[in-house]
N, CA, C and O atoms as a GROMACS GRO file, in nm:
protein
  616
    1UNK      N    1  11.161  -6.467   3.489
    1UNK     CA    2  11.232  -6.485   3.364
    1UNK      C    3  11.193  -6.373   3.269
    1UNK      O    4  11.074  -6.349   3.247
    2UNK      N    5  11.290  -6.304   3.213
    2UNK     CA    6  11.265  -6.195   3.121
    2UNK      C    7  11.259  -6.246   2.978
    2UNK      O    8  11.327  -6.342   2.941
    3UNK      N    9  11.175  -6.178   2.898
    3UNK     CA   10  11.164  -6.213   2.757
    3UNK      C   11  11.276  -6.147   2.680
    3UNK      O   12  11.297  -6.026   2.693
    4UNK      N   13  11.348  -6.222   2.602
    4UNK     CA   14  11.457  -6.169   2.520
    4UNK      C   15  11.400  -6.138   2.382
    4UNK      O   16  11.376  -6.229   2.302
    5UNK      N   17  11.377  -6.009   2.353
    5UNK     CA   18  11.314  -5.970   2.227
    5UNK      C   19  11.406  -5.989   2.107
    5UNK      O   20  11.358  -5.985   1.993
    6UNK      N   21  11.534  -6.010   2.128
    6UNK     CA   22  11.626  -6.031   2.016
    6UNK      C   23  11.626  -6.175   1.969
    6UNK      O   24  11.672  -6.205   1.859
    7UNK      N   25  11.576  -6.263   2.052
    7UNK     CA   26  11.572  -6.405   2.016
    7UNK      C   27  11.458  -6.431   1.917
    7UNK      O   28  11.349  -6.377   1.932
    8UNK      N   29  11.484  -6.510   1.818
    8UNK     CA   30  11.383  -6.545   1.719
    8UNK      C   31  11.300  -6.660   1.772
    8UNK      O   32  11.354  -6.765   1.808
    9UNK      N   33  11.168  -6.639   1.778
    9UNK     CA   34  11.082  -6.744   1.831
    9UNK      C   35  11.049  -6.846   1.723
    9UNK      O   36  11.028  -6.809   1.608
   10UNK      N   37  11.043  -6.973   1.759
   10UNK     CA   38  11.012  -7.076   1.659
   10UNK      C   39  10.861  -7.088   1.637
   10UNK      O   40  10.781  -7.057   1.725
   11UNK      N   41  10.825  -7.131   1.519
   11UNK     CA   42  10.686  -7.158   1.485
   11UNK      C   43  10.678  -7.302   1.440
   11UNK      O   44  10.763  -7.349   1.365
   12UNK      N   45  10.577  -7.373   1.485
   12UNK     CA   46  10.564  -7.514   1.454
   12UNK      C   47  10.459  -7.533   1.346
   12UNK      O   48  10.344  -7.493   1.364
   13UNK      N   49  10.496  -7.592   1.234
   13UNK     CA   50  10.403  -7.620   1.125
   13UNK      C   51  10.376  -7.771   1.122
   13UNK      O   52  10.469  -7.851   1.134
   14UNK      N   53  10.249  -7.809   1.105
   14UNK     CA   54  10.213  -7.949   1.100
   14UNK      C   55  10.140  -7.976   0.969
   14UNK      O   56  10.054  -7.898   0.928
   15UNK      N   57  10.175  -8.083   0.906
   15UNK     CA   58  10.103  -8.125   0.786
   15UNK      C   59  10.109  -8.277   0.775
   15UNK      O   60  10.179  -8.343   0.852
   16UNK      N   61  10.036  -8.329   0.680
   16UNK     CA   62  10.039  -8.474   0.658
   16UNK      C   63  10.178  -8.517   0.613
   16UNK      O   64  10.223  -8.628   0.643
   17UNK      N   65  10.246  -8.427   0.541
   17UNK     CA   66  10.376  -8.462   0.484
   17UNK      C   67  10.489  -8.456   0.586
   17UNK      O   68  10.575  -8.544   0.590
   18UNK      N   69  10.487  -8.350   0.670
   18UNK     CA   70  10.600  -8.334   0.760
   18UNK      C   71  10.564  -8.239   0.874
   18UNK      O   72  10.466  -8.164   0.867
   19UNK      N   73  10.644  -8.243   0.976
   19UNK     CA   74  10.637  -8.144   1.083
   19UNK      C   75  10.774  -8.079   1.087
   19UNK      O   76  10.876  -8.148   1.085
   20UNK      N   77  10.778  -7.947   1.092
   20UNK     CA   78  10.908  -7.880   1.093
   20UNK      C   79  10.906  -7.765   1.190
   20UNK      O   80  10.802  -7.707   1.220
   21UNK      N   81  11.024  -7.733   1.239
   21UNK     CA   82  11.041  -7.621   1.330
   21UNK      C   83  11.122  -7.517   1.257
   21UNK      O   84  11.237  -7.542   1.220
   22UNK      N   85  11.063  -7.398   1.235
   22UNK     CA   86  11.133  -7.293   1.162
   22UNK      C   87  11.130  -7.165   1.241
   22UNK      O   88  11.030  -7.135   1.306
   23UNK      N   89  11.237  -7.088   1.236
   23UNK     CA   90  11.233  -6.957   1.301
   23UNK      C   91  11.142  -6.864   1.223
   23UNK      O   92  11.135  -6.870   1.100
   24UNK      N   93  11.070  -6.775   1.296
   24UNK     CA   94  10.979  -6.681   1.228
   24UNK      C   95  11.055  -6.576   1.149
   24UNK      O   96  10.996  -6.514   1.060
   25UNK      N   97  11.180  -6.554   1.178
   25UNK     CA   98  11.260  -6.456   1.105
   25UNK      C   99  11.317  -6.512   0.976
   25UNK      O  100  11.408  -6.452   0.919
   26UNK      N  101  11.267  -6.624   0.930
   26UNK     CA  102  11.316  -6.691   0.810
   26UNK      C  103  11.309  -6.595   0.691
   26UNK      O  104  11.208  -6.527   0.672
   27UNK      N  105  11.413  -6.591   0.611
   27UNK     CA  106  11.418  -6.500   0.497
   27UNK      C  107  11.352  -6.560   0.374
   27UNK      O  108  11.332  -6.489   0.275
   28UNK      N  109  11.316  -6.688   0.377
   28UNK     CA  110  11.247  -6.750   0.264
   28UNK      C  111  11.106  -6.695   0.256
   28UNK      O  112  11.048  -6.651   0.356
   29UNK      N  113  11.050  -6.699   0.136
   29UNK     CA  114  10.911  -6.656   0.118
   29UNK      C  115  10.820  -6.744   0.202
   29UNK      O  116  10.841  -6.865   0.208
   30UNK      N  117  10.720  -6.686   0.267
   30UNK     CA  118  10.630  -6.767   0.349
   30UNK      C  119  10.553  -6.866   0.262
   30UNK      O  120  10.518  -6.836   0.147
   31UNK      N  121  10.529  -6.983   0.318
   31UNK     CA  122  10.454  -7.084   0.245
   31UNK      C  123  10.305  -7.053   0.250
   31UNK      O  124  10.256  -6.991   0.344
   32UNK      N  125  10.236  -7.096   0.150
   32UNK     CA  126  10.091  -7.088   0.145
   32UNK      C  127  10.039  -7.188   0.248
   32UNK      O  128  10.071  -7.307   0.241
   33UNK      N  129   9.960  -7.142   0.344
   33UNK     CA  130   9.914  -7.232   0.449
   33UNK      C  131   9.840  -7.353   0.393
   33UNK      O  132   9.845  -7.461   0.452
   34UNK      N  133   9.774  -7.336   0.279
   34UNK     CA  134   9.699  -7.447   0.220
   34UNK      C  135   9.793  -7.554   0.164
   34UNK      O  136   9.752  -7.670   0.149
   35UNK      N  137   9.918  -7.518   0.135
   35UNK     CA  138  10.016  -7.616   0.092
   35UNK      C  139  10.074  -7.691   0.210
   35UNK      O  140  10.120  -7.804   0.196
   36UNK      N  141  10.071  -7.628   0.326
   36UNK     CA  142  10.132  -7.684   0.446
   36UNK      C  143  10.033  -7.768   0.526
   36UNK      O  144  10.068  -7.875   0.576
   37UNK      N  145   9.911  -7.719   0.539
   37UNK     CA  146   9.811  -7.788   0.622
   37UNK      C  147   9.737  -7.896   0.544
   37UNK      O  148   9.731  -7.891   0.421
   38UNK      N  149   9.681  -7.992   0.615
   38UNK     CA  150   9.593  -8.088   0.547
   38UNK      C  151   9.473  -8.014   0.487
   38UNK      O  152   9.430  -7.911   0.538
   39UNK      N  153   9.420  -8.067   0.379
   39UNK     CA  154   9.308  -8.004   0.309
   39UNK      C  155   9.190  -7.977   0.402
   39UNK      O  156   9.125  -7.872   0.392
   40UNK      N  157   9.161  -8.071   0.492
   40UNK     CA  158   9.048  -8.055   0.584
   40UNK      C  159   9.067  -7.933   0.674
   40UNK      O  160   8.971  -7.862   0.704
   41UNK      N  161   9.191  -7.909   0.717
   41UNK     CA  162   9.220  -7.793   0.802
   41UNK      C  163   9.205  -7.663   0.722
   41UNK      O  164   9.149  -7.565   0.772
   42UNK      N  165   9.253  -7.663   0.600
   42UNK     CA  166   9.239  -7.544   0.515
   42UNK      C  167   9.092  -7.515   0.490
   42UNK      O  168   9.050  -7.399   0.494
   43UNK      N  169   9.014  -7.619   0.464
   43UNK     CA  170   8.870  -7.601   0.443
   43UNK      C  171   8.803  -7.543   0.568
   43UNK      O  172   8.713  -7.460   0.558
   44UNK      N  173   8.847  -7.588   0.685
   44UNK     CA  174   8.792  -7.535   0.810
   44UNK      C  175   8.824  -7.386   0.825
   44UNK      O  176   8.739  -7.308   0.870
   45UNK      N  177   8.945  -7.347   0.787
   45UNK     CA  178   8.983  -7.205   0.790
   45UNK      C  179   8.897  -7.125   0.693
   45UNK      O  180   8.844  -7.020   0.728
   46UNK      N  181   8.884  -7.175   0.570
   46UNK     CA  182   8.801  -7.105   0.471
   46UNK      C  183   8.655  -7.097   0.517
   46UNK      O  184   8.585  -7.002   0.484
   47UNK      N  185   8.610  -7.196   0.591
   47UNK     CA  186   8.474  -7.198   0.640
   47UNK      C  187   8.443  -7.085   0.738
   47UNK      O  188   8.326  -7.057   0.765
   48UNK      N  189   8.546  -7.021   0.791
   48UNK     CA  190   8.526  -6.908   0.883
   48UNK      C  191   8.502  -6.776   0.809
   48UNK      O  192   8.465  -6.677   0.872
   49UNK      N  193   8.522  -6.775   0.678
   49UNK     CA  194   8.504  -6.652   0.600
   49UNK      C  195   8.357  -6.627   0.569
   49UNK      O  196   8.278  -6.720   0.563
   50UNK      N  197   8.322  -6.499   0.550
   50UNK     CA  198   8.187  -6.468   0.504
   50UNK      C  199   8.181  -6.497   0.354
   50UNK      O  200   8.283  -6.523   0.291
   51UNK      N  201   8.062  -6.494   0.298
   51UNK     CA  202   8.042  -6.534   0.160
   51UNK      C  203   8.125  -6.452   0.062
   51UNK      O  204   8.187  -6.508  -0.029
   52UNK      N  205   8.127  -6.320   0.078
   52UNK     CA  206   8.205  -6.235  -0.013
   52UNK      C  207   8.353  -6.264  -0.005
   52UNK      O  208   8.421  -6.271  -0.108
   53UNK      N  209   8.405  -6.280   0.117
   53UNK     CA  210   8.548  -6.309   0.136
   53UNK      C  211   8.581  -6.447   0.080
   53UNK      O  212   8.689  -6.467   0.024
   54UNK      N  213   8.490  -6.540   0.095
   54UNK     CA  214   8.510  -6.675   0.042
   54UNK      C  215   8.522  -6.671  -0.110
   54UNK      O  216   8.609  -6.738  -0.167
   55UNK      N  217   8.437  -6.595  -0.175
   55UNK     CA  218   8.444  -6.583  -0.321
   55UNK      C  219   8.575  -6.517  -0.364
   55UNK      O  220   8.635  -6.558  -0.463
   56UNK      N  221   8.619  -6.416  -0.290
   56UNK     CA  222   8.747  -6.350  -0.321
   56UNK      C  223   8.864  -6.447  -0.299
   56UNK      O  224   8.956  -6.453  -0.381
   57UNK      N  225   8.859  -6.521  -0.190
   57UNK     CA  226   8.967  -6.616  -0.160
   57UNK      C  227   8.978  -6.723  -0.268
   57UNK      O  228   9.089  -6.767  -0.300
   58UNK      N  229   8.866  -6.764  -0.324
   58UNK     CA  230   8.870  -6.868  -0.426
   58UNK      C  231   8.939  -6.821  -0.554
   58UNK      O  232   8.975  -6.903  -0.638
   59UNK      N  233   8.958  -6.690  -0.568
   59UNK     CA  234   9.026  -6.634  -0.685
   59UNK      C  235   9.174  -6.607  -0.660
   59UNK      O  236   9.245  -6.560  -0.749
   60UNK      N  237   9.221  -6.638  -0.538
   60UNK     CA  238   9.359  -6.608  -0.500
   60UNK      C  239   9.461  -6.695  -0.573
   60UNK      O  240   9.558  -6.644  -0.629
   61UNK      N  241   9.439  -6.825  -0.571
   61UNK     CA  242   9.530  -6.916  -0.641
   61UNK      C  243   9.454  -7.044  -0.672
   61UNK      O  244   9.345  -7.068  -0.621
   62UNK      N  245   9.512  -7.126  -0.757
   62UNK     CA  246   9.444  -7.249  -0.801
   62UNK      C  247   9.416  -7.344  -0.684
   62UNK      O  248   9.311  -7.406  -0.679
   63UNK      N  249   9.511  -7.354  -0.591
   63UNK     CA  250   9.493  -7.445  -0.477
   63UNK      C  251   9.377  -7.399  -0.390
   63UNK      O  252   9.292  -7.480  -0.352
   64UNK      N  253   9.372  -7.270  -0.358
   64UNK     CA  254   9.262  -7.218  -0.276
   64UNK      C  255   9.129  -7.239  -0.348
   64UNK      O  256   9.030  -7.279  -0.288
   65UNK      N  257   9.129  -7.211  -0.478
   65UNK     CA  258   9.007  -7.228  -0.558
   65UNK      C  259   8.960  -7.374  -0.551
   65UNK      O  260   8.842  -7.402  -0.530
   66UNK      N  261   9.052  -7.466  -0.569
   66UNK     CA  262   9.018  -7.608  -0.565
   66UNK      C  263   8.960  -7.647  -0.428
   66UNK      O  264   8.856  -7.712  -0.421
   67UNK      N  265   9.028  -7.608  -0.321
   67UNK     CA  266   8.983  -7.644  -0.186
   67UNK      C  267   8.844  -7.587  -0.159
   67UNK      O  268   8.757  -7.658  -0.109
   68UNK      N  269   8.824  -7.461  -0.192
   68UNK     CA  270   8.695  -7.397  -0.167
   68UNK      C  271   8.586  -7.458  -0.252
   68UNK      O  272   8.477  -7.489  -0.202
   69UNK      N  273   8.612  -7.477  -0.380
   69UNK     CA  274   8.511  -7.532  -0.471
   69UNK      C  275   8.471  -7.674  -0.434
   69UNK      O  276   8.354  -7.712  -0.448
   70UNK      N  277   8.567  -7.754  -0.388
   70UNK     CA  278   8.542  -7.895  -0.362
   70UNK      C  279   8.495  -7.926  -0.219
   70UNK      O  280   8.458  -8.039  -0.190
   71UNK      N  281   8.498  -7.827  -0.132
   71UNK     CA  282   8.463  -7.852   0.007
   71UNK      C  283   8.314  -7.828   0.032
   71UNK      O  284   8.268  -7.714   0.038
   72UNK      N  285   8.242  -7.936   0.046
   72UNK     CA  286   8.100  -7.925   0.077
   72UNK      C  287   8.079  -7.857   0.213
   72UNK      O  288   7.980  -7.786   0.232
   73UNK      N  289   8.170  -7.879   0.306
   73UNK     CA  290   8.158  -7.822   0.440
   73UNK      C  291   8.165  -7.669   0.437
   73UNK      O  292   8.092  -7.602   0.511
   74UNK      N  293   8.251  -7.613   0.353
   74UNK     CA  294   8.262  -7.467   0.342
   74UNK      C  295   8.129  -7.408   0.296
   74UNK      O  296   8.081  -7.311   0.353
   75UNK      N  297   8.071  -7.468   0.194
   75UNK     CA  298   7.944  -7.416   0.138
   75UNK      C  299   7.828  -7.443   0.232
   75UNK      O  300   7.734  -7.364   0.240
   76UNK      N  301   7.834  -7.554   0.304
   76UNK     CA  302   7.728  -7.587   0.401
   76UNK      C  303   7.719  -7.479   0.509
   76UNK      O  304   7.610  -7.434   0.544
   77UNK      N  305   7.835  -7.439   0.561
   77UNK     CA  306   7.839  -7.337   0.665
   77UNK      C  307   7.774  -7.208   0.617
   77UNK      O  308   7.692  -7.149   0.688
   78UNK      N  309   7.809  -7.163   0.496
   78UNK     CA  310   7.751  -7.042   0.441
   78UNK      C  311   7.602  -7.058   0.415
   78UNK      O  312   7.523  -6.966   0.439
   79UNK      N  313   7.564  -7.173   0.367
   79UNK     CA  314   7.425  -7.199   0.334
   79UNK      C  315   7.337  -7.201   0.460
   79UNK      O  316   7.222  -7.156   0.456
   80UNK      N  317   7.390  -7.250   0.568
   80UNK     CA  318   7.313  -7.250   0.693
   80UNK      C  319   7.286  -7.108   0.741
   80UNK      O  320   7.183  -7.083   0.802
   81UNK      N  321   7.378  -7.016   0.715
   81UNK     CA  322   7.356  -6.876   0.750
   81UNK      C  323   7.242  -6.818   0.666
   81UNK      O  324   7.157  -6.745   0.718
   82UNK      N  325   7.241  -6.851   0.539
   82UNK     CA  326   7.132  -6.808   0.450
   82UNK      C  327   7.002  -6.875   0.494
   82UNK      O  328   6.894  -6.814   0.490
   83UNK      N  329   7.012  -7.000   0.537
   83UNK     CA  330   6.894  -7.075   0.581
   83UNK      C  331   6.826  -7.014   0.702
   83UNK      O  332   6.707  -7.037   0.724
   84UNK      N  333   6.900  -6.937   0.780
   84UNK     CA  334   6.839  -6.870   0.895
   84UNK      C  335   6.731  -6.774   0.849
   84UNK      O  336   6.638  -6.745   0.925
   85UNK      N  337   6.741  -6.723   0.727
   85UNK     CA  338   6.643  -6.629   0.672
   85UNK      C  339   6.550  -6.699   0.574
   85UNK      O  340   6.431  -6.670   0.570
   86UNK      N  341   6.603  -6.788   0.495
   86UNK     CA  342   6.527  -6.856   0.389
   86UNK      C  343   6.524  -7.007   0.413
   86UNK      O  344   6.562  -7.085   0.325
   87UNK      N  345   6.479  -7.047   0.527
   87UNK     CA  346   6.481  -7.189   0.565
   87UNK      C  347   6.401  -7.277   0.470
   87UNK      O  348   6.448  -7.384   0.429
   88UNK      N  349   6.280  -7.234   0.435
   88UNK     CA  350   6.196  -7.316   0.345
   88UNK      C  351   6.266  -7.341   0.212
   88UNK      O  352   6.268  -7.454   0.162
   89UNK      N  353   6.324  -7.236   0.156
   89UNK     CA  354   6.389  -7.247   0.026
   89UNK      C  355   6.511  -7.339   0.032
   89UNK      O  356   6.531  -7.423  -0.055
   90UNK      N  357   6.592  -7.322   0.136
   90UNK     CA  358   6.712  -7.405   0.153
   90UNK      C  359   6.672  -7.550   0.172
   90UNK      O  360   6.728  -7.640   0.108
   91UNK      N  361   6.575  -7.575   0.260
   91UNK     CA  362   6.529  -7.713   0.284
   91UNK      C  363   6.476  -7.776   0.156
   91UNK      O  364   6.505  -7.892   0.128
   92UNK      N  365   6.398  -7.700   0.079
   92UNK     CA  366   6.341  -7.752  -0.045
   92UNK      C  367   6.450  -7.787  -0.146
   92UNK      O  368   6.446  -7.893  -0.209
   93UNK      N  369   6.548  -7.698  -0.161
   93UNK     CA  370   6.658  -7.723  -0.255
   93UNK      C  371   6.740  -7.844  -0.214
   93UNK      O  372   6.781  -7.923  -0.299
   94UNK      N  373   6.764  -7.858  -0.085
   94UNK     CA  374   6.842  -7.974  -0.038
   94UNK      C  375   6.762  -8.104  -0.058
   94UNK      O  376   6.819  -8.206  -0.095
   95UNK      N  377   6.631  -8.099  -0.035
   95UNK     CA  378   6.548  -8.218  -0.061
   95UNK      C  379   6.550  -8.255  -0.208
   95UNK      O  380   6.543  -8.373  -0.244
   96UNK      N  381   6.560  -8.153  -0.295
   96UNK     CA  382   6.565  -8.177  -0.440
   96UNK      C  383   6.701  -8.226  -0.486
   96UNK      O  384   6.721  -8.253  -0.604
   97UNK      N  385   6.796  -8.239  -0.392
   97UNK     CA  386   6.927  -8.294  -0.424
   97UNK      C  387   7.031  -8.194  -0.469
   97UNK      O  388   7.138  -8.233  -0.517
   98UNK      N  389   7.003  -8.065  -0.454
   98UNK     CA  390   7.103  -7.965  -0.493
   98UNK      C  391   7.217  -7.964  -0.393
   98UNK      O  392   7.197  -7.988  -0.274
   99UNK      N  393   7.337  -7.936  -0.442
   99UNK     CA  394   7.454  -7.930  -0.354
   99UNK      C  395   7.442  -7.806  -0.264
   99UNK      O  396   7.361  -7.718  -0.289
  100UNK      N  397   7.525  -7.803  -0.159
  100UNK     CA  398   7.525  -7.688  -0.069
  100UNK      C  399   7.562  -7.562  -0.146
  100UNK      O  400   7.503  -7.456  -0.124
  101UNK      N  401   7.659  -7.572  -0.235
  101UNK     CA  402   7.704  -7.455  -0.311
  101UNK      C  403   7.592  -7.402  -0.401
  101UNK      O  404   7.565  -7.282  -0.401
  102UNK      N  405   7.529  -7.489  -0.476
  102UNK     CA  406   7.421  -7.448  -0.566
  102UNK      C  407   7.306  -7.388  -0.484
  102UNK      O  408   7.246  -7.287  -0.523
  103UNK      N  409   7.276  -7.449  -0.372
  103UNK     CA  410   7.170  -7.397  -0.284
  103UNK      C  411   7.204  -7.257  -0.235
  103UNK      O  412   7.118  -7.169  -0.232
  104UNK      N  413   7.329  -7.236  -0.197
  104UNK     CA  414   7.371  -7.104  -0.151
  104UNK      C  415   7.360  -7.001  -0.264
  104UNK      O  416   7.303  -6.894  -0.245
  105UNK      N  417   7.414  -7.034  -0.380
  105UNK     CA  418   7.411  -6.941  -0.493
  105UNK      C  419   7.267  -6.906  -0.528
  105UNK      O  420   7.235  -6.790  -0.557
  106UNK      N  421   7.181  -7.005  -0.525
  106UNK     CA  422   7.040  -6.983  -0.560
  106UNK      C  423   6.967  -6.896  -0.459
  106UNK      O  424   6.878  -6.820  -0.496
  107UNK      N  425   7.004  -6.904  -0.332
  107UNK     CA  426   6.928  -6.836  -0.228
  107UNK      C  427   6.996  -6.717  -0.162
  107UNK      O  428   6.934  -6.650  -0.079
  108UNK      N  429   7.121  -6.689  -0.195
  108UNK     CA  430   7.194  -6.581  -0.128
  108UNK      C  431   7.126  -6.444  -0.149
  108UNK      O  432   7.099  -6.373  -0.053
  109UNK      N  433   7.100  -6.408  -0.274
  109UNK     CA  434   7.039  -6.279  -0.303
  109UNK      C  435   6.899  -6.271  -0.241
  109UNK      O  436   6.859  -6.168  -0.188
  110UNK      N  437   6.827  -6.381  -0.248
  110UNK     CA  438   6.693  -6.386  -0.189
  110UNK      C  439   6.700  -6.359  -0.038
  110UNK      O  440   6.617  -6.285   0.015
  111UNK      N  441   6.798  -6.418   0.029
  111UNK     CA  442   6.808  -6.399   0.174
  111UNK      C  443   6.844  -6.254   0.208
  111UNK      O  444   6.793  -6.199   0.306
  112UNK      N  445   6.932  -6.193   0.130
  112UNK     CA  446   6.968  -6.052   0.154
  112UNK      C  447   6.847  -5.961   0.134
  112UNK      O  448   6.822  -5.872   0.214
  113UNK      N  449   6.772  -5.985   0.027
  113UNK     CA  450   6.653  -5.906  -0.001
  113UNK      C  451   6.548  -5.924   0.109
  113UNK      O  452   6.489  -5.827   0.156
  114UNK      N  453   6.526  -6.049   0.149
  114UNK     CA  454   6.426  -6.076   0.252
  114UNK      C  455   6.465  -6.009   0.384
  114UNK      O  456   6.380  -5.953   0.453
  115UNK      N  457   6.594  -6.014   0.420
  115UNK     CA  458   6.641  -5.947   0.541
  115UNK      C  459   6.613  -5.797   0.535
  115UNK      O  460   6.566  -5.737   0.632
  116UNK      N  461   6.642  -5.739   0.419
  116UNK     CA  462   6.616  -5.595   0.403
  116UNK      C  463   6.469  -5.562   0.420
  116UNK      O  464   6.435  -5.464   0.487
  117UNK      N  465   6.381  -5.641   0.359
  117UNK     CA  466   6.237  -5.618   0.373
  117UNK      C  467   6.195  -5.632   0.519
  117UNK      O  468   6.122  -5.548   0.571
  118UNK      N  469   6.242  -5.738   0.584
  118UNK     CA  470   6.201  -5.761   0.723
  118UNK      C  471   6.254  -5.654   0.818
  118UNK      O  472   6.192  -5.626   0.921
  119UNK      N  473   6.367  -5.594   0.786
  119UNK     CA  474   6.424  -5.487   0.870
  119UNK      C  475   6.359  -5.351   0.842
  119UNK      O  476   6.386  -5.254   0.913
  120UNK      N  477   6.274  -5.346   0.741
  120UNK     CA  478   6.204  -5.221   0.711
  120UNK      C  479   6.275  -5.130   0.613
  120UNK      O  480   6.240  -5.013   0.601
  121UNK      N  481   6.375  -5.180   0.543
  121UNK     CA  482   6.450  -5.097   0.449
  121UNK      C  483   6.360  -5.039   0.341
  121UNK      O  484   6.386  -4.929   0.291
  122UNK      N  485   6.256  -5.110   0.304
  122UNK     CA  486   6.167  -5.065   0.197
  122UNK      C  487   6.033  -5.015   0.249
  122UNK      O  488   5.938  -5.000   0.172
  123UNK      N  489   6.023  -4.990   0.377
  123UNK     CA  490   5.897  -4.948   0.439
  123UNK      C  491   5.842  -4.817   0.384
  123UNK      O  492   5.721  -4.797   0.380
  124UNK      N  493   5.929  -4.729   0.341
  124UNK     CA  494   5.884  -4.596   0.299
  124UNK      C  495   5.897  -4.574   0.149
  124UNK      O  496   5.902  -4.460   0.103
  125UNK      N  497   5.901  -4.683   0.072
  125UNK     CA  498   5.908  -4.672  -0.074
  125UNK      C  499   5.770  -4.633  -0.124
  125UNK      O  500   5.670  -4.697  -0.092
  126UNK      N  501   5.767  -4.526  -0.203
  126UNK     CA  502   5.639  -4.475  -0.253
  126UNK      C  503   5.608  -4.520  -0.396
  126UNK      O  504   5.492  -4.527  -0.437
  127UNK      N  505   5.715  -4.552  -0.473
  127UNK     CA  506   5.693  -4.595  -0.611
  127UNK      C  507   5.804  -4.690  -0.655
  127UNK      O  508   5.909  -4.701  -0.592
  128UNK      N  509   5.778  -4.758  -0.765
  128UNK     CA  510   5.874  -4.854  -0.819
  128UNK      C  511   6.004  -4.785  -0.862
  128UNK      O  512   6.110  -4.848  -0.861
  129UNK      N  513   5.996  -4.656  -0.899
  129UNK     CA  514   6.116  -4.583  -0.942
  129UNK      C  515   6.219  -4.576  -0.830
  129UNK      O  516   6.339  -4.569  -0.856
  130UNK      N  517   6.174  -4.578  -0.706
  130UNK     CA  518   6.267  -4.573  -0.592
  130UNK      C  519   6.346  -4.703  -0.578
  130UNK      O  520   6.448  -4.706  -0.508
  131UNK      N  521   6.301  -4.807  -0.643
  131UNK     CA  522   6.369  -4.937  -0.635
  131UNK      C  523   6.463  -4.962  -0.753
  131UNK      O  524   6.529  -5.066  -0.759
  132UNK      N  525   6.470  -4.867  -0.847
  132UNK     CA  526   6.557  -4.884  -0.963
  132UNK      C  527   6.702  -4.896  -0.914
  132UNK      O  528   6.748  -4.818  -0.830
  133UNK      N  529   6.771  -4.994  -0.968
  133UNK     CA  530   6.910  -5.018  -0.929
  133UNK      C  531   6.924  -5.115  -0.812
  133UNK      O  532   7.035  -5.158  -0.781
  134UNK      N  533   6.815  -5.149  -0.749
  134UNK     CA  534   6.819  -5.247  -0.639
  134UNK      C  535   6.795  -5.385  -0.698
  134UNK      O  536   6.711  -5.403  -0.786
  135UNK      N  537   6.867  -5.482  -0.649
  135UNK     CA  538   6.852  -5.620  -0.697
  135UNK      C  539   6.729  -5.681  -0.632
  135UNK      O  540   6.720  -5.690  -0.509
  136UNK      N  541   6.635  -5.724  -0.713
  136UNK     CA  542   6.513  -5.785  -0.664
  136UNK      C  543   6.501  -5.927  -0.720
  136UNK      O  544   6.546  -5.954  -0.831
  137UNK      N  545   6.441  -6.014  -0.644
  137UNK     CA  546   6.416  -6.152  -0.686
  137UNK      C  547   6.274  -6.189  -0.648
  137UNK      O  548   6.217  -6.128  -0.558
  138UNK      N  549   6.216  -6.288  -0.715
  138UNK     CA  550   6.081  -6.331  -0.677
  138UNK      C  551   6.080  -6.390  -0.536
  138UNK      O  552   6.172  -6.462  -0.497
  139UNK      N  553   5.976  -6.359  -0.462
  139UNK     CA  554   5.958  -6.416  -0.328
  139UNK      C  555   5.824  -6.488  -0.325
  139UNK      O  556   5.729  -6.446  -0.391
  140UNK      N  557   5.817  -6.598  -0.248
  140UNK     CA  558   5.693  -6.676  -0.243
  140UNK      C  559   5.588  -6.608  -0.154
  140UNK      O  560   5.619  -6.512  -0.083
  141UNK      N  561   5.465  -6.659  -0.158
  141UNK     CA  562   5.354  -6.600  -0.084
  141UNK      C  563   5.380  -6.602   0.067
  141UNK      O  564   5.344  -6.507   0.137
  142UNK      N  565   5.440  -6.708   0.118
  142UNK     CA  566   5.467  -6.714   0.262
  142UNK      C  567   5.566  -6.606   0.305
  142UNK      O  568   5.552  -6.546   0.411
  143UNK      N  569   5.666  -6.582   0.221
  143UNK     CA  570   5.764  -6.478   0.251
  143UNK      C  571   5.696  -6.341   0.252
  143UNK      O  572   5.721  -6.259   0.341
  144UNK      N  573   5.609  -6.316   0.153
  144UNK     CA  574   5.537  -6.188   0.151
  144UNK      C  575   5.448  -6.175   0.274
  144UNK      O  576   5.433  -6.065   0.327
  145UNK      N  577   5.391  -6.285   0.319
  145UNK     CA  578   5.311  -6.281   0.442
  145UNK      C  579   5.396  -6.240   0.562
  145UNK      O  580   5.352  -6.160   0.645
  146UNK      N  581   5.520  -6.293   0.572
  146UNK     CA  582   5.610  -6.256   0.680
  146UNK      C  583   5.646  -6.107   0.673
  146UNK      O  584   5.651  -6.038   0.774
  147UNK      N  585   5.671  -6.060   0.550
  147UNK     CA  586   5.708  -5.920   0.531
  147UNK      C  587   5.592  -5.828   0.568
  147UNK      O  588   5.610  -5.728   0.637
  148UNK      N  589   5.472  -5.862   0.523
  148UNK     CA  590   5.355  -5.781   0.557
  148UNK      C  591   5.329  -5.779   0.707
  148UNK      O  592   5.293  -5.676   0.762
  149UNK      N  593   5.348  -5.892   0.773
  149UNK     CA  594   5.331  -5.897   0.918
  149UNK      C  595   5.434  -5.809   0.987
  149UNK      O  596   5.401  -5.738   1.083
  150UNK      N  597   5.558  -5.811   0.939
  150UNK     CA  598   5.662  -5.725   0.996
  150UNK      C  599   5.627  -5.579   0.979
  150UNK      O  600   5.650  -5.498   1.069
  151UNK      N  601   5.570  -5.543   0.862
  151UNK     CA  602   5.529  -5.405   0.838
  151UNK      C  603   5.415  -5.365   0.932
  151UNK      O  604   5.415  -5.254   0.985
  152UNK      N  605   5.322  -5.453   0.954
  152UNK     CA  606   5.211  -5.424   1.047
  152UNK      C  607   5.260  -5.408   1.190
  152UNK      O  608   5.205  -5.330   1.268
  153UNK      N  609   5.364  -5.484   1.226
  153UNK     CA  610   5.419  -5.478   1.362
  153UNK      C  611   5.501  -5.352   1.386
  153UNK      O  612   5.525  -5.315   1.502
  154UNK      N  613   5.545  -5.285   1.280
  154UNK     CA  614   5.629  -5.165   1.297
  154UNK      C  615   5.549  -5.048   1.344
  154UNK      O  616   5.603  -4.939   1.364
   0.00000   0.00000   0.00000
């Protein structure tokens, strides 16, 4: 059977409201997927974004902003990635009752900084002037111990 490239292929959209079959060559403006899909599905899609893209997506439209802001699952996914580097801090904040979003915001910069230190980005810094313009945050004694051990292992 040969594929007929002139034929318009149908696309199936599913939502809580309706299921419809529309040709992909439709001249109408495309619908916002978040308007078409159930909120849980949209949140799952947003959960696949990295933190920077997620923040940008939340500024796209009011619906996207609402879904992203209100979805604990979206923030949990991002926070678990940060937790891979800052597990103690994430665990402590969650025990203190902070939401996934607040925990992520609180620990995101810390996790980026800690990753940089552990990778040796600052291994050859000779003075504080070399760190001007770099975002720094306080790190606990255990984290400094990990960083010093990484430096000794290099």
